[in-house]
N, C-alpha and C positions, 0 to 999 in steps of 0.2 A: 637650504643648507649648502654651504660651500664644499667643493670637492678638491682634495689634495692627493696627488700621486707621489709616491716615493720609489725611486729606483735603487738597485743594488742592495736589496734587503737580505741578501745572504751574507753580507759583510757588516762590520762594526759600525760604519757610518750610517748606512741605510737603516739598520736596526735601531741605532740611537735616535734617529729622526722619528721612526715609528713609535718608540717609547715616549718620546717627548710630546707627541701629538695624541697620546691616549687621553681619553676624557676631556678633549679640547672642544668638543662640539662640532668638529669638522668630520666629514666623511672621508676616510683615508683609504686609498687603494694602493696595494703593494705590487711592485714590478721587479722581475729578475729574469736572468737568462738561464738559471739552473733550476730544474724542477724540485730539487731537494734544498733549496734556499729556505732557511727556517722562517724568515719574515713573510714568505708567501702564505704561510698557514697561521699567521698571527694578525690577519686583517679580514674584514668581512668580505672583501672582494680582492682578487689577485689575478695577475696576468703573467704568463710566460712570454718573454720578449726576446728578440734576437740580441746577440752580443753587440757591444758598441762598435766593434770592428766590421760588422756586417753591413753591406750596402742597403739592407732592408731596415736597419735600426731606426732611422729617423721617421720613415713612413709608417712603421709599425706603431711608434709612439704617437705620432700625429693622429692615427686612426683611433687609438685608445682614448686619447685626450678629447677628441671630438665626440666619440660615442658616449663617454662618461661625463662630458661637460666639465673637464678638469680646469680649475681656476689657477692652481699653483702646482708646479712640478719641482720637487727637490731631488737632485741627482745624488747618488750615493757612492759613485765610483769615479776615480780620477780619469779613467779612459773615456768617460762620457762627457766630460766638461767641454772639450773643444768641439766635438760634433754638435752639442747642444748650443754652445755659444754662437757657432756659425749659422745656426738655424733659428735664432731667437725670433726673427720676424715671422717665420712660418707658423710658429706656435702662437705668437701674438695675434695673427690673423684669425685664429680659431678661438681666441679668448683665453689662452693659457699663458700665464707668466712663468717663465723658467727662472728658478733661483740660481743663476749662473752669471759670472762676471764676463766682461767683454774679452775678446781674444787676447789683447795685449796683456791684461792682468794674468790670464792663465799661463801665457808664455813666460812671463817674469817669474811666476810662482813655481813653474815646472823646471826651469833652468836655473841651477844654483849659481852659475856665473852671472846671469842676468839679475838674479835676486841681489847678489853682492853689489853689482854696479849701480843698480837703482837705489839701494838703501844707502850706499856711500854718498851718492849724489844728493840724497835727502838729509844727510847729516846724522844718519842712524848708526849706532855702534854695532859693528859686525866683526866676527873673526876674519883675519886676513885670508883671502881666497885667491888661488891661482890655478890656471889651467895646468894639468899635470905635465903635459909635453914641454912646457916652458920652465919647469921648476926643478932646480937642483938644490936639495936641502943641505943646510949646514947644521952642525951639531947643536947650535943654540936654538934652532927652529923647532926641535922636537919638544913635546909630542905633536904629531900631525895626524889628521884623519883624512882618509882618501874615500871619496864618494863618487857615484855616477853623476855626471854633469846634468843629465836630464832624467827625470823620473826617479825611480828608486823608492822603495817603501819597506817599512818594518825592519829596518837595519840590514837589508840585504845588500850584498856587494859593497860593504863598508869595511875599511881596514884601519885599525888604530895602530900607528907605528910610533914607537918610543925611542928607537935607535936606528942607526944607518943600516944595520943588518935586517931589521924588521921591514924597513923601507924597501930594500932590495928583494926580500921575499914577497912583499906585496906586489911589486912591479912584475916579478916572475909569474905570479898567479894571474895578474891582469893581462899580461902578454901584449899582443899587438893592439889591444883595445884601449891603450892608455890615453888616446886622444879623446875618449868618451868620459874621462874622469877629471875631477878637480881635487886640489889639495887645500885643506882648510886647517887653520890653527885650531888645535884642540883645547877647548876651555874646560878646565877642571871646575867642578862645582855642581850645585843642584840644578836639575833640569825642570823647566816649566813649559806647560802647554796652555795657551791662552786663547780664549774665544772672543770674538767681537761681532757686533751687529752693525751693518753698514747699509744705509738707505739714503737715497738722494745725495750721494757723495758726502755723507756725514756719518761719523761714528756715533752710534746711539748707545753703546754700552760695551764694557769689557769685563771679562772674568779671568782671574789668574789661578792656575792650579799647578802646584808642585807635583811631580810625578815620579814613580818608580817603574822602570820598564822590565818586561820579561819577554824575550824573543821579539823585541821591537815594538811591542804593544804596551799601552799603559796598563799596568797590573794593579797598582795602588795609586791613588791621587788624593790631594789635600787642597781644598779651596782656601785661598789666603787673600787677605786684604793688603795689597802692596802698591801704594801710589806710584812708586818709582817704575815698577814694571808696567802698570796700567798706562802711564804716560808714554813709555817706550812703545807699547803696542799701538796706542793712538797715533803716534808719529809714523809708524809703519803703514797703517791702513790709510792715513791721510795722504801718504806719498803715492800709494798705488791705486787707491780708490776702487776697491772691490764692491760687488753688489751682493747683499745678503750676508751670510756668515763667512768669516775668514779666520783661519786658525794660524797662530804665530807661535813658533817654538824657539826657546832661548835657554841660555845658561847664565847663571849669575856668578860674577867674579869681582870681589872687592866692591860689592853693592852696585855693580854696573851690569845692566842686562846686555848680553851679546846675542843678537838675533841670528839664527842660523838656518831657519826654514820657514816658508810660508805655504799654506794650503788654502787656496781660494774656494772654500767649501765648508760644509759642516764637518765635524770631526768624530772619530771613534769615541771621544769623551763627551760628546754632546749630551748623551743621556745622563752622564755623571754630573754635568753642569746643571742640568735641569733639576736634579735632586738637591743641588745646592742653592736653588732659587733663580737660576739664570737659564731660562728656557728659550734658546735661540729660535728653533722652528716656530714655536707658538707666537713669540713676539714679532717675528717677521711676517707670519700669516696675518696676525691681528692688525698690523700696520697697513699691509697692502690690501687686505680685504675689508677691513672695518675702520680704517683710519684711526686706530688706537696707537698712541705713542708708546714705545717700549718703556716698561717700568719693571723694576726688579729690586729685590733685597737679597744680597748674597749672604749665606750663612757659612761660617768657617767650619767645614766638616771633613771627616775622613771617609773616603769611598773605597771599599774593598771589593774586588771582582772575584767571581767564582763561577764554576760551571753550573749550568742548569739544563735540564732535559725538557724537550718539547715533544709531546706525544702526538702523532699524526696518524689518522686513519689511512690504511693502505688505499682505500677507495678514493680518498681525496687526492692522493698522489697520482693515481691512475687517471682520474678525471682531469686533473690539471695537465698531465702529460698529453692526453688525447685531445682535449678541447682547447687547451692553451689559456683557459680562464677558469676561475673557481669562485663560487659564491658560498659563503658560510654563514650560518645562523649563530652557532656557538663558536666564538672566537677564542683561540688560545692566547695567552699573554706571554710575551718574551720575558 
């Protein structure tokens, strides 16, 4: 049996990967830095690991991957992408393939100015984007959206300005950190989150989902068949050439997709996509481990999210805290 490890299982991305690999026939091991990460108790084996910022992070993962004979490692947190990408060869030497893109792709995805520059050069339609320190808005430019240049997640540190007064208020809140922000044309219209599978520098499939956000997360989503958006997503991933899953976010205006963000990893909506017939982790694993070409049939569905409780024995929490690993016979489902 093949062994797959998933990190960041306390968050939406890692949990989506876990859900997608349920009943896949693979042995899945869950990893996280927080002892109360829900996904640690939804797998037959789990490990408590150092945070990605820790100097012990990579060595701890290498030890686990070697001990458990991990074939594939799916990262679930943005903070893990660069450390893992820089150490791909170390994992490869012990027989583990990390589902992470090369350093250049991660840098382009994480830096919104670099995203803009790369996509413009590739002929992709994107909202106009400028460094905040160089931009003086005119009345005709509004509405504008101000975002952190690097990083940023779940709509944090984002300012929508519709007037000069709102612009000045946003500048006041940002203060001396304005060099860390970019200004982007705000596109009115439906928002889409799109998944793609990319292997051997080739896009093997795309799914398009319209979404409704709440607090920066996808709250409701709707799988749609839209060749215009699918072609735009393919153009993006063919330009940057990620490895594994790549998430592309966009808005539609006058039937034109405006790409505004790329995440070179699985997504918090990966689980929802699986329910619609597009199982990114499973198809990636099947291709890399069994040489099975990705195949899928997308159903146009409505996916509604809701809270769900996961009951965990106190003894399991204590054992994981003390031993830093946990083996379970009766596995809870997320």
